[in-house]
C-alpha positions in Angstrom: -31.9 -50.4 5.8 -30.8 -53.5 3.9 -29.5 -53.8 0.4 -30.8 -56.9 -1.4 -28.5 -57.8 -4.3 -29.0 -61.5 -4.7 -31.0 -63.9 -2.5 -28.8 -66.3 -0.6 -30.9 -67.4 2.3 -34.6 -67.8 3.1 -34.8 -64.3 4.7 -33.5 -62.8 1.4 -36.1 -64.6 -0.6 -38.8 -63.4 1.8 -37.6 -59.8 1.4 -37.5 -60.1 -2.3 -41.0 -61.6 -2.4 -42.3 -58.7 -0.2 -40.8 -56.2 -2.7 -42.3 -58.0 -5.7 -45.7 -58.0 -4.0 -45.8 -54.2 -3.7 -43.7 -53.1 -6.7 -45.6 -53.2 -10.0 -42.7 -52.6 -12.4 -40.4 -55.3 -13.6 -37.6 -56.5 -11.3 -34.4 -57.8 -12.9 -32.1 -60.0 -10.9 -30.0 -63.1 -11.0 -26.6 -61.9 -12.3 -24.7 -63.3 -9.3 -26.4 -66.7 -9.2 -24.1 -69.4 -10.4 -26.2 -72.6 -10.7 -29.4 -73.8 -12.2 -30.6 -74.6 -8.6 -29.9 -71.0 -7.5 -32.0 -69.7 -10.4 -34.8 -72.2 -9.7 -34.8 -71.1 -6.0 -35.0 -67.5 -7.1 -38.2 -68.0 -9.1 -39.7 -70.5 -6.6 -39.2 -68.5 -3.4 -38.3 -64.9 -4.5 -41.8 -63.9 -5.4 -40.8 -63.0 -9.0 -43.5 -62.8 -11.6 -43.0 -64.7 -14.8 -45.2 -62.2 -16.7 -42.9 -59.2 -16.1 -39.7 -59.9 -14.2 -36.3 -60.5 -15.8 -33.8 -63.2 -15.0 -30.2 -62.0 -15.7 -27.9 -65.0 -15.3 -24.3 -64.5 -16.3 -23.7 -67.4 -18.6 -19.9 -67.8 -18.4 -20.0 -67.5 -14.6 -22.8 -70.0 -14.3 -20.9 -73.0 -15.7 -21.2 -72.1 -19.3 -23.6 -72.6 -22.2 -24.6 -76.2 -21.6 -25.6 -75.5 -18.0 -27.3 -72.3 -19.1 -29.5 -74.5 -21.4 -30.5 -76.5 -18.3 -31.3 -73.3 -16.5 -33.6 -72.3 -19.4 -35.3 -75.7 -19.1 -35.8 -75.2 -15.4 -37.3 -71.7 -15.9 -39.7 -73.1 -18.5 -40.8 -75.8 -16.0 -41.8 -72.9 -13.7 -43.7 -71.0 -16.4 -41.0 -68.6 -17.6 -40.6 -67.8 -21.3 -37.3 -67.1 -22.9 -38.3 -63.5 -23.5 -37.9 -62.9 -19.8 -34.2 -63.9 -19.8 -31.7 -61.1 -20.4 -28.2 -62.5 -19.7 -25.8 -60.3 -17.7 -22.6 -59.2 -19.4 -23.0 -56.8 -22.3 -20.6 -58.1 -24.9 -20.6 -59.9 -28.3 -20.6 -63.4 -26.7 -23.8 -62.5 -24.7 -25.4 -61.1 -27.9 -24.7 -64.4 -29.7 -26.2 -66.3 -26.8 -29.3 -64.2 -26.9 -29.7 -64.8 -30.6 -28.9 -68.5 -30.4 -31.4 -69.2 -27.7 -34.0 -66.6 -28.8 -33.9 -64.7 -25.5 -35.5 -61.3 -24.7 -32.2 -59.3 -24.8 -29.0 -58.7 -22.9 -27.4 -56.0 -20.8 -25.1 -53.6 -22.6 -22.7 -51.1 -21.2 -20.1 -50.3 -23.9 -17.0 -48.6 -22.6 -17.4 -49.5 -19.0 -15.0 -52.5 -18.9 -12.7 -51.4 -21.7 -12.2 -53.9 -24.5 -14.1 -56.6 -22.6 -17.5 -54.8 -23.0 -19.6 -53.6 -25.8 -20.3 -55.0 -29.2 -18.6 -55.2 -32.6 -16.9 -52.1 -34.0 -19.5 -51.9 -36.8 -22.6 -52.6 -34.6 -25.4 -50.1 -34.9 -28.3 -49.9 -32.4 -31.5 -49.0 -34.3 -34.7 -48.4 -32.4 -33.2 -50.1 -29.3 -32.2 -53.2 -31.2 -28.9 -54.7 -32.4 -28.8 -57.2 -35.2 -26.6 -60.2 -35.0 -23.6 -60.0 -37.4 -23.1 -62.3 -40.3 -19.5 -63.0 -39.4 -18.6 -66.4 -37.9 -17.4 -66.8 -34.3 -18.8 -65.6 -31.0 -18.3 -62.0 -31.8 -14.9 -61.1 -30.4 -13.6 -61.1 -34.0 -15.6 -58.0 -34.7 -14.0 -56.0 -31.8 -10.6 -55.1 -33.1 -9.1 -54.1 -29.7 -10.5 -57.3 -27.9 -9.4 -59.5 -30.8 -5.9 -58.1 -30.5 -5.8 -59.1 -26.8 -7.1 -62.6 -27.6 -4.6 -63.1 -30.4 -1.8 -62.0 -28.1 -2.9 -64.4 -25.4 -2.9 -67.3 -27.8 0.4 -66.4 -29.6 
């Protein structure tokens, strides 16, 4: 048995393509890929289907917002719509990225990584959706515990 987390060599891409060929439900992957070229290789050789699969790039780990915009352009070139991109990392910054780029959504796992996960203290999920706050910033300002950590680090 082999666990396939993220494709890193041609054999991994071939295995992922085999899975995609027989598995009808959406597949989500990509959170450990760091470059635009990595993501492009994933969609070119991994057998992923632009009509249902999800790309989950972690924006801060993949060289930031400017490089992420290049990744979105590469995905578009291969027929992927922005609704198929759900960035990895469930936090306020990721929510702002989703809203800013008009993406399909983002992962969320409040409470799993302490103050570094989750959304604003006043955020309310309604029917599976979360509205962007009106407050300025990237969102950390709405999480009192995280904001306190950030203020302490910059003091």
